[in-house]
A tleap script that builds the chain and sets N, CA, C and O, in Angstrom:
source leaprc.protein.ff14SB
mol = sequence {
  NTHR GLN VAL GLY GLY ASP HIE TYR LYS LYS
  MET ASP VAL GLU PRO TRP ASP VAL ILE ASP
  THR TRP PRO LEU GLU GLN ARG ILE GLY HIE
  TYR ARG ALA CYS ALA LEU LYS TYR LEU MET
  ARG MET GLY SER LYS ASP GLU SER VAL GLN
  GLU LEU GLY LYS CYS ARG HIE TYR VAL GLU
  LYS LEU LEU GLU THR ILE THR GLU GLN LYS
  CTHR
}
set mol.1.N position { -0.006 -9.054 -3.767 }
set mol.1.CA position { -1.013 -8.903 -4.806 }
set mol.1.C position { -1.059 -7.453 -5.238 }
set mol.1.O position { -1.197 -6.549 -4.413 }
set mol.2.N position { -0.944 -7.242 -6.522 }
set mol.2.CA position { -1.035 -5.884 -7.038 }
set mol.2.C position { -2.397 -5.691 -7.670 }
set mol.2.O position { -2.839 -6.516 -8.470 }
set mol.3.N position { -3.060 -4.614 -7.316 }
set mol.3.CA position { -4.383 -4.292 -7.842 }
set mol.3.C position { -4.212 -3.311 -8.995 }
set mol.3.O position { -3.518 -2.304 -8.850 }
set mol.4.N position { -4.831 -3.588 -10.131 }
set mol.4.CA position { -4.825 -2.632 -11.238 }
set mol.4.C position { -3.651 -2.749 -12.184 }
set mol.4.O position { -3.206 -1.739 -12.730 }
set mol.5.N position { -3.143 -3.931 -12.393 }
set mol.5.CA position { -2.061 -4.111 -13.349 }
set mol.5.C position { -0.883 -4.837 -12.736 }
set mol.5.O position { -0.931 -5.277 -11.587 }
set mol.6.N position { 0.184 -4.956 -13.529 }
set mol.6.CA position { 1.369 -5.641 -13.038 }
set mol.6.C position { 2.637 -4.809 -13.255 }
set mol.6.O position { 3.743 -5.350 -13.280 }
set mol.7.N position { 2.472 -3.506 -13.411 }
set mol.7.CA position { 3.603 -2.638 -13.726 }
set mol.7.C position { 4.681 -2.657 -12.647 }
set mol.7.O position { 5.863 -2.548 -12.971 }
set mol.8.N position { 4.312 -2.792 -11.384 }
set mol.8.CA position { 5.326 -2.844 -10.327 }
set mol.8.C position { 6.023 -4.203 -10.300 }
set mol.8.O position { 7.219 -4.289 -10.023 }
set mol.9.N position { 5.278 -5.251 -10.586 }
set mol.9.CA position { 5.838 -6.606 -10.583 }
set mol.9.C position { 6.905 -6.778 -11.662 }
set mol.9.O position { 7.775 -7.641 -11.544 }
set mol.10.N position { 6.841 -5.962 -12.709 }
set mol.10.CA position { 7.810 -6.059 -13.806 }
set mol.10.C position { 9.140 -5.391 -13.481 }
set mol.10.O position { 10.111 -5.561 -14.219 }
set mol.11.N position { 9.200 -4.639 -12.395 }
set mol.11.CA position { 10.422 -3.928 -12.023 }
set mol.11.C position { 11.408 -4.880 -11.350 }
set mol.11.O position { 11.004 -5.826 -10.673 }
set mol.12.N position { 12.695 -4.626 -11.540 }
set mol.12.CA position { 13.714 -5.424 -10.857 }
set mol.12.C position { 13.615 -5.251 -9.348 }
set mol.12.O position { 13.742 -6.216 -8.595 }
set mol.13.N position { 13.389 -4.025 -8.913 }
set mol.13.CA position { 13.203 -3.714 -7.501 }
set mol.13.C position { 11.858 -3.009 -7.381 }
set mol.13.O position { 11.651 -1.943 -7.961 }
set mol.14.N position { 10.950 -3.611 -6.625 }
set mol.14.CA position { 9.625 -3.017 -6.457 }
set mol.14.C position { 9.655 -1.920 -5.393 }
set mol.14.O position { 10.477 -1.968 -4.478 }
set mol.15.N position { 8.768 -0.935 -5.507 }
set mol.15.CA position { 8.708 0.113 -4.485 }
set mol.15.C position { 8.570 -0.444 -3.066 }
set mol.15.O position { 9.168 0.095 -2.136 }
set mol.16.N position { 7.781 -1.528 -2.885 }
set mol.16.CA position { 7.648 -2.141 -1.550 }
set mol.16.C position { 9.016 -2.447 -0.955 }
set mol.16.O position { 9.271 -2.198 0.223 }
set mol.17.N position { 9.903 -3.002 -1.809 }
set mol.17.CA position { 11.219 -3.416 -1.327 }
set mol.17.C position { 12.028 -2.231 -0.811 }
set mol.17.O position { 12.756 -2.357 0.174 }
set mol.18.N position { 11.905 -1.100 -1.460 }
set mol.18.CA position { 12.610 0.104 -1.024 }
set mol.18.C position { 11.976 0.649 0.254 }
set mol.18.O position { 12.677 0.967 1.215 }
set mol.19.N position { 10.658 0.755 0.259 }
set mol.19.CA position { 9.946 1.303 1.417 }
set mol.19.C position { 10.210 0.454 2.663 }
set mol.19.O position { 10.323 0.986 3.768 }
set mol.20.N position { 10.308 -0.853 2.484 }
set mol.20.CA position { 10.545 -1.738 3.626 }
set mol.20.C position { 11.936 -1.578 4.236 }
set mol.20.O position { 12.223 -2.187 5.267 }
set mol.21.N position { 12.792 -0.783 3.634 }
set mol.21.CA position { 14.104 -0.488 4.236 }
set mol.21.C position { 14.042 0.761 5.117 }
set mol.21.O position { 14.996 1.053 5.838 }
set mol.22.N position { 12.935 1.496 5.066 }
set mol.22.CA position { 12.788 2.730 5.830 }
set mol.22.C position { 12.575 2.417 7.304 }
set mol.22.O position { 12.174 1.304 7.645 }
set mol.23.N position { 12.837 3.378 8.184 }
set mol.23.CA position { 12.525 3.201 9.607 }
set mol.23.C position { 11.027 2.920 9.796 }
set mol.23.O position { 10.201 3.358 8.996 }
set mol.24.N position { 10.697 2.200 10.842 }
set mol.24.CA position { 9.333 1.744 11.098 }
set mol.24.C position { 8.304 2.870 11.058 }
set mol.24.O position { 7.257 2.719 10.429 }
set mol.25.N position { 8.579 3.986 11.713 }
set mol.25.CA position { 7.609 5.087 11.757 }
set mol.25.C position { 7.313 5.626 10.366 }
set mol.25.O position { 6.174 5.981 10.064 }
set mol.26.N position { 8.331 5.689 9.521 }
set mol.26.CA position { 8.133 6.181 8.157 }
set mol.26.C position { 7.319 5.200 7.331 }
set mol.26.O position { 6.471 5.616 6.541 }
set mol.27.N position { 7.560 3.904 7.498 }
set mol.27.CA position { 6.776 2.896 6.775 }
set mol.27.C position { 5.308 2.966 7.198 }
set mol.27.O position { 4.415 2.928 6.352 }
set mol.28.N position { 5.059 3.069 8.497 }
set mol.28.CA position { 3.686 3.157 8.991 }
set mol.28.C position { 3.003 4.393 8.415 }
set mol.28.O position { 1.864 4.306 7.956 }
set mol.29.N position { 3.669 5.528 8.431 }
set mol.29.CA position { 3.098 6.758 7.881 }
set mol.29.C position { 2.804 6.644 6.399 }
set mol.29.O position { 1.762 7.104 5.933 }
set mol.30.N position { 3.710 6.037 5.658 }
set mol.30.CA position { 3.517 5.879 4.210 }
set mol.30.C position { 2.308 5.003 3.911 }
set mol.30.O position { 1.461 5.366 3.094 }
set mol.31.N position { 2.225 3.853 4.571 }
set mol.31.CA position { 1.113 2.944 4.300 }
set mol.31.C position { -0.229 3.537 4.736 }
set mol.31.O position { -1.248 3.317 4.081 }
set mol.32.N position { -0.228 4.277 5.825 }
set mol.32.CA position { -1.462 4.956 6.267 }
set mol.32.C position { -1.893 5.999 5.243 }
set mol.32.O position { -3.068 6.076 4.886 }
set mol.33.N position { -0.950 6.793 4.775 }
set mol.33.CA position { -1.259 7.856 3.812 }
set mol.33.C position { -1.779 7.278 2.503 }
set mol.33.O position { -2.732 7.803 1.926 }
set mol.34.N position { -1.163 6.204 2.034 }
set mol.34.CA position { -1.615 5.604 0.777 }
set mol.34.C position { -3.013 5.008 0.919 }
set mol.34.O position { -3.839 5.148 0.016 }
set mol.35.N position { -3.283 4.350 2.036 }
set mol.35.CA position { -4.623 3.796 2.259 }
set mol.35.C position { -5.656 4.920 2.263 }
set mol.35.O position { -6.725 4.795 1.666 }
set mol.36.N position { -5.332 6.007 2.934 }
set mol.36.CA position { -6.241 7.157 2.996 }
set mol.36.C position { -6.474 7.740 1.605 }
set mol.36.O position { -7.604 8.081 1.253 }
set mol.37.N position { -5.414 7.853 0.822 }
set mol.37.CA position { -5.531 8.405 -0.532 }
set mol.37.C position { -6.534 7.607 -1.364 }
set mol.37.O position { -7.418 8.185 -1.996 }
set mol.38.N position { -6.398 6.287 -1.364 }
set mol.38.CA position { -7.294 5.468 -2.176 }
set mol.38.C position { -8.710 5.481 -1.637 }
set mol.38.O position { -9.663 5.446 -2.414 }
set mol.39.N position { -8.868 5.531 -0.333 }
set mol.39.CA position { -10.200 5.594 0.245 }
set mol.39.C position { -10.881 6.915 -0.110 }
set mol.39.O position { -12.067 6.935 -0.438 }
set mol.40.N position { -10.139 8.005 -0.045 }
set mol.40.CA position { -10.735 9.325 -0.308 }
set mol.40.C position { -11.045 9.564 -1.782 }
set mol.40.O position { -11.970 10.311 -2.104 }
set mol.41.N position { -10.293 8.947 -2.669 }
set mol.41.CA position { -10.568 9.177 -4.091 }
set mol.41.C position { -11.476 8.105 -4.685 }
set mol.41.O position { -11.665 8.059 -5.900 }
set mol.42.N position { -12.034 7.251 -3.847 }
set mol.42.CA position { -12.869 6.143 -4.291 }
set mol.42.C position { -13.903 6.586 -5.323 }
set mol.42.O position { -14.740 7.448 -5.056 }
set mol.43.N position { -13.829 5.986 -6.492 }
set mol.43.CA position { -14.786 6.246 -7.551 }
set mol.43.C position { -14.497 7.456 -8.410 }
set mol.43.O position { -15.185 7.673 -9.408 }
set mol.44.N position { -13.499 8.255 -8.054 }
set mol.44.CA position { -13.241 9.462 -8.845 }
set mol.44.C position { -12.162 9.253 -9.910 }
set mol.44.O position { -12.077 10.040 -10.853 }
set mol.45.N position { -11.339 8.214 -9.779 }
set mol.45.CA position { -10.327 7.933 -10.797 }
set mol.45.C position { -10.621 6.591 -11.448 }
set mol.45.O position { -10.837 6.506 -12.657 }
set mol.46.N position { -10.627 5.555 -10.638 }
set mol.46.CA position { -10.938 4.213 -11.124 }
set mol.46.C position { -12.270 3.777 -10.530 }
set mol.46.O position { -12.890 4.517 -9.766 }
set mol.47.N position { -12.703 2.581 -10.883 }
set mol.47.CA position { -13.928 2.032 -10.306 }
set mol.47.C position { -13.764 1.924 -8.791 }
set mol.47.O position { -12.670 1.648 -8.299 }
set mol.48.N position { -14.834 2.138 -8.070 }
set mol.48.CA position { -14.794 2.096 -6.603 }
set mol.48.C position { -14.212 0.784 -6.080 }
set mol.48.O position { -13.419 0.788 -5.138 }
set mol.49.N position { -14.601 -0.327 -6.683 }
set mol.49.CA position { -14.110 -1.630 -6.235 }
set mol.49.C position { -12.594 -1.714 -6.385 }
set mol.49.O position { -11.912 -2.256 -5.515 }
set mol.50.N position { -12.068 -1.183 -7.481 }
set mol.50.CA position { -10.619 -1.197 -7.688 }
set mol.50.C position { -9.915 -0.290 -6.674 }
set mol.50.O position { -8.879 -0.662 -6.123 }
set mol.51.N position { -10.466 0.877 -6.432 }
set mol.51.CA position { -9.868 1.794 -5.457 }
set mol.51.C position { -9.873 1.170 -4.061 }
set mol.51.O position { -8.890 1.277 -3.327 }
set mol.52.N position { -10.970 0.523 -3.700 }
set mol.52.CA position { -11.036 -0.129 -2.395 }
set mol.52.C position { -10.059 -1.298 -2.308 }
set mol.52.O position { -9.515 -1.575 -1.239 }
set mol.53.N position { -9.837 -1.979 -3.418 }
set mol.53.CA position { -8.842 -3.049 -3.449 }
set mol.53.C position { -7.443 -2.505 -3.190 }
set mol.53.O position { -6.651 -3.117 -2.474 }
set mol.54.N position { -7.149 -1.356 -3.776 }
set mol.54.CA position { -5.847 -0.710 -3.549 }
set mol.54.C position { -5.720 -0.266 -2.099 }
set mol.54.O position { -4.667 -0.429 -1.483 }
set mol.55.N position { -6.794 0.295 -1.555 }
set mol.55.CA position { -6.807 0.711 -0.160 }
set mol.55.C position { -6.563 -0.497 0.746 }
set mol.55.O position { -5.752 -0.435 1.669 }
set mol.56.N position { -7.262 -1.581 0.479 }
set mol.56.CA position { -7.099 -2.799 1.279 }
set mol.56.C position { -5.670 -3.307 1.221 }
set mol.56.O position { -5.125 -3.768 2.223 }
set mol.57.N position { -5.071 -3.220 0.050 }
set mol.57.CA position { -3.689 -3.654 -0.125 }
set mol.57.C position { -2.768 -2.898 0.841 }
set mol.57.O position { -1.912 -3.499 1.490 }
set mol.58.N position { -2.949 -1.590 0.928 }
set mol.58.CA position { -2.126 -0.787 1.835 }
set mol.58.C position { -2.474 -1.036 3.300 }
set mol.58.O position { -1.586 -1.015 4.153 }
set mol.59.N position { -3.735 -1.268 3.604 }
set mol.59.CA position { -4.118 -1.575 4.982 }
set mol.59.C position { -3.501 -2.910 5.401 }
set mol.59.O position { -3.035 -3.050 6.532 }
set mol.60.N position { -3.494 -3.886 4.498 }
set mol.60.CA position { -2.866 -5.169 4.800 }
set mol.60.C position { -1.362 -4.996 5.036 }
set mol.60.O position { -0.798 -5.609 5.943 }
set mol.61.N position { -0.725 -4.170 4.225 }
set mol.61.CA position { 0.702 -3.912 4.400 }
set mol.61.C position { 0.950 -3.178 5.719 }
set mol.61.O position { 1.939 -3.446 6.401 }
set mol.62.N position { 0.063 -2.261 6.077 }
set mol.62.CA position { 0.159 -1.555 7.355 }
set mol.62.C position { 0.022 -2.537 8.510 }
set mol.62.O position { 0.792 -2.478 9.470 }
set mol.63.N position { -0.938 -3.425 8.425 }
set mol.63.CA position { -1.138 -4.430 9.474 }
set mol.63.C position { 0.101 -5.315 9.620 }
set mol.63.O position { 0.533 -5.615 10.733 }
set mol.64.N position { 0.656 -5.721 8.502 }
set mol.64.CA position { 1.889 -6.514 8.484 }
set mol.64.C position { 3.019 -5.759 9.200 }
set mol.64.O position { 3.747 -6.336 10.007 }
set mol.65.N position { 3.151 -4.493 8.901 }
set mol.65.CA position { 4.209 -3.662 9.467 }
set mol.65.C position { 4.020 -3.466 10.957 }
set mol.65.O position { 4.986 -3.548 11.716 }
set mol.66.N position { 2.798 -3.208 11.392 }
set mol.66.CA position { 2.523 -3.014 12.814 }
set mol.66.C position { 2.708 -4.323 13.581 }
set mol.66.O position { 3.202 -4.317 14.708 }
set mol.67.N position { 2.317 -5.432 12.981 }
set mol.67.CA position { 2.504 -6.736 13.609 }
set mol.67.C position { 3.984 -7.023 13.781 }
set mol.67.O position { 4.400 -7.557 14.809 }
set mol.68.N position { 4.780 -6.671 12.783 }
set mol.68.CA position { 6.230 -6.829 12.838 }
set mol.68.C position { 6.807 -6.058 14.009 }
set mol.68.O position { 7.736 -6.525 14.667 }
set mol.69.N position { 6.265 -4.883 14.272 }
set mol.69.CA position { 6.730 -4.023 15.346 }
set mol.69.C position { 6.567 -4.705 16.706 }
set mol.69.O position { 7.398 -4.520 17.596 }
set mol.70.N position { 5.518 -5.480 16.868 }
set mol.70.CA position { 5.217 -6.092 18.161 }
set mol.70.C position { 5.998 -7.379 18.404 }
set mol.70.O position { 5.965 -7.914 19.512 }
set mol.71.N position { 6.697 -7.884 17.395 }
set mol.71.CA position { 7.458 -9.120 17.576 }
set mol.71.C position { 8.911 -8.857 17.839 }
set mol.71.O position { 9.686 -9.798 18.013 }
savepdb mol mol.pdb
quit
C-alpha cells in the first residue's frame, strides 16, 4: 500500500524492489530511518494522518524484514 499517491506504483521497478536486494542490516537501517523521518516531520509537510500512514508503512516493512530474519 502506498500512502500519498501512486507515483512509485507506476515505475517498472519500485524502490522497495531495489532495497529488498540489500543486505539485511542495511534494509533494517533504511526502514528504521524512514519511519523516524515521517514520525519526526508529522504535520510539518503533509497532514499528520498522512505522515503517520507513511510511518506505519515503513514500520510494517521493518516488521516484515525482521520477521524474515528469524525464519
